[in-house]
C-alpha positions in Angstrom: 157.5 -93.8 -18.0 161.2 -92.7 -17.6 164.1 -95.1 -17.8 167.6 -93.7 -17.5 170.1 -96.4 -18.3 172.9 -94.3 -16.8 171.2 -94.1 -13.4 170.1 -97.8 -13.2 172.2 -100.8 -12.6 171.2 -103.5 -15.2 172.6 -106.2 -12.8 170.0 -105.3 -10.1 167.1 -104.1 -12.2 167.3 -105.9 -15.6 165.2 -104.5 -18.4 165.2 -104.9 -22.2 163.7 -103.0 -25.2 161.6 -105.6 -27.1 159.6 -103.5 -29.5 161.1 -105.3 -32.5 159.5 -108.5 -31.1 156.1 -107.0 -30.3 153.0 -108.2 -32.1 152.1 -104.5 -32.5 154.8 -102.7 -34.4 154.0 -99.2 -33.2 154.4 -100.2 -29.5 157.6 -99.2 -27.7 157.6 -102.1 -25.4 160.0 -102.7 -22.6 160.3 -105.9 -20.5 161.1 -105.5 -16.8 162.1 -108.1 -14.2 159.5 -109.1 -11.7 161.0 -107.2 -8.7 161.1 -103.9 -10.5 160.1 -100.8 -8.5 159.0 -97.5 -9.9 158.7 -94.1 -8.2 155.5 -92.2 -8.9 156.7 -88.8 -10.1 153.4 -87.2 -11.1 149.7 -88.0 -11.5 147.4 -85.8 -13.7 144.1 -86.1 -15.3 144.1 -86.9 -19.0 143.2 -83.9 -21.2 141.4 -86.0 -23.8 139.5 -88.2 -21.4 138.5 -86.9 -17.9 137.9 -90.5 -16.7 141.6 -91.4 -17.2 144.6 -90.4 -15.2 148.2 -90.4 -16.4 150.8 -91.7 -14.0 154.4 -90.6 -14.6 156.8 -93.4 -13.4 160.6 -93.3 -13.0 162.5 -96.6 -12.7 164.5 -97.1 -9.5 166.9 -99.7 -8.2 168.4 -100.7 -4.8 170.8 -97.7 -4.9 167.8 -95.3 -4.5 168.2 -94.0 -0.9 164.5 -93.6 -0.3 163.7 -97.1 -1.7 166.5 -98.5 0.6 165.0 -96.8 3.6 161.5 -98.1 2.8 162.8 -101.6 2.2 164.7 -101.7 5.5 161.6 -100.4 7.3 159.4 -103.1 5.9 162.0 -105.7 6.8 162.1 -104.4 10.4 158.3 -104.4 10.7 158.0 -108.0 9.3 161.3 -109.5 10.5 159.6 -112.5 12.2 158.0 -113.8 9.1 158.8 -114.7 5.4 156.9 -115.1 2.2 153.1 -114.9 2.4 153.3 -114.6 6.2 155.3 -111.4 5.7 152.6 -110.1 3.3 150.0 -110.8 6.0 152.0 -108.7 8.5 152.5 -105.9 6.0 148.8 -105.8 5.2 148.1 -105.6 9.0 150.7 -102.8 9.4 149.0 -100.6 6.8 145.6 -101.2 8.2 144.1 -103.6 5.6 142.7 -105.9 8.2 140.1 -107.6 6.0 142.6 -108.4 3.3 145.1 -109.7 5.9 142.3 -111.9 7.4 141.6 -113.4 4.0 145.2 -114.1 3.4 145.7 -115.8 6.8 142.6 -117.9 6.3 144.0 -119.2 3.0 147.4 -119.9 4.7 145.7 -121.8 7.4 144.3 -124.3 4.9 147.8 -125.2 3.8 149.6 -124.9 7.1 151.6 -128.1 7.7 153.1 -127.6 11.2 151.7 -126.8 14.6 153.9 -123.7 14.9 152.5 -122.4 11.6 148.9 -123.0 12.7 149.5 -121.4 16.1 151.0 -118.4 14.4 148.1 -118.0 11.9 145.4 -118.5 14.6 147.0 -115.8 16.7 147.2 -113.4 13.8 143.6 -114.1 12.8 142.8 -113.1 16.4 144.7 -109.9 15.9 142.6 -109.1 12.7 139.3 -109.8 14.5 140.5 -107.6 17.4 141.3 -104.7 15.1 137.9 -105.1 13.5 136.2 -104.9 16.9 135.1 -108.5 16.9 136.5 -109.3 20.3 134.7 -112.6 21.0 135.8 -114.0 17.7 139.3 -112.7 18.5 139.3 -114.7 21.8 138.2 -117.8 19.9 141.2 -117.6 17.6 143.6 -116.7 20.3 142.5 -119.7 22.4 143.1 -122.0 19.4 146.6 -120.6 19.1 147.2 -121.0 22.9 145.9 -124.6 22.8 148.4 -125.5 20.2 151.3 -123.7 21.9 150.6 -125.3 25.3 150.8 -128.7 23.7 154.1 -128.0 21.9 155.9 -125.4 24.0 156.8 -125.0 27.7 154.1 -123.4 29.8 156.3 -120.4 30.4 157.2 -119.7 26.7 156.9 -116.1 25.6 154.4 -117.1 22.8 151.9 -118.2 25.5 152.4 -114.9 27.4 151.8 -112.9 24.2 148.6 -114.8 23.5 147.4 -114.4 27.1 148.0 -110.7 26.8 146.0 -110.5 23.6 143.1 -112.5 25.2 143.2 -110.2 28.2 143.0 -107.1 26.0 139.9 -108.6 24.2 138.1 -109.3 27.4 139.0 -105.8 28.7 137.5 -104.3 25.6 134.3 -106.4 26.1 134.0 -105.0 29.6 134.6 -108.4 31.2 137.1 -107.0 33.7 137.4 -110.0 36.1 138.2 -112.3 33.1 140.7 -109.7 31.8 142.5 -109.6 35.1 142.6 -113.4 35.3 144.2 -113.7 31.9 146.6 -110.7 32.3 147.9 -112.2 35.5 148.7 -115.4 33.7 150.8 -113.4 31.3 152.4 -111.5 34.1 153.5 -114.8 35.9 155.3 -115.9 32.7 157.1 -112.6 32.3 158.1 -112.5 36.0 159.5 -116.0 35.6 161.4 -115.4 32.4 162.3 -111.8 32.2 164.6 -109.5 34.2 162.8 -106.9 36.4 163.8 -104.0 34.1 162.4 -105.4 30.9 159.7 -103.3 29.1 157.4 -106.2 28.5 157.2 -106.7 32.3 156.3 -103.1 32.7 153.7 -103.3 30.0 152.1 -106.3 31.8 151.8 -104.4 35.0 150.4 -101.5 33.1 147.8 -103.7 31.5 146.6 -104.9 34.9 146.5 -101.3 36.2 144.4 -100.3 33.1 141.8 -102.9 34.0 141.5 -101.6 37.6 141.2 -98.1 36.1 138.4 -99.2 33.8 136.4 -101.1 36.4 
């Protein structure tokens, strides 16, 4: 592990050498703050034990340009959520669908508002869809839609997004008439709420065309 005090701002990445307080005198122990990020510089197999690998780490801070780029990208990809909800979206983005499903299931147990429950049900549907479990995906999407239709206007974009997701699930199951029916509900909302040149409206038309192509 490499720590260069001259390259790291102690105000953004606090750390302290605490070997004099360690229970084991021979340890060179350093205490880092919880948000500390390290760059992996090298990974190599241990010479003395082939079952172990040595990882060379270098301490970074917010002034590291690559870390800043990564942080900004994560924020862009998860900008609609915070806290554990952001973690769920991040797990989804990197393809860890089972872990994301477990997290959303736990969040659902503690959800206190209808909007949170609708959000979680929708994303549980997304996880099931990605896992190829389309009927279960529809079930979760419909629970989300049921909540949103009680709490939001019928032409709210959240309803259109969920209709689109349900349509995709039915299309993948080969139930093309049902997929068309649901996609057309989404299209009606977009036509009512969006200008004609919006990409979401074009996507909605494309979804319907895709069903006719697959039939």
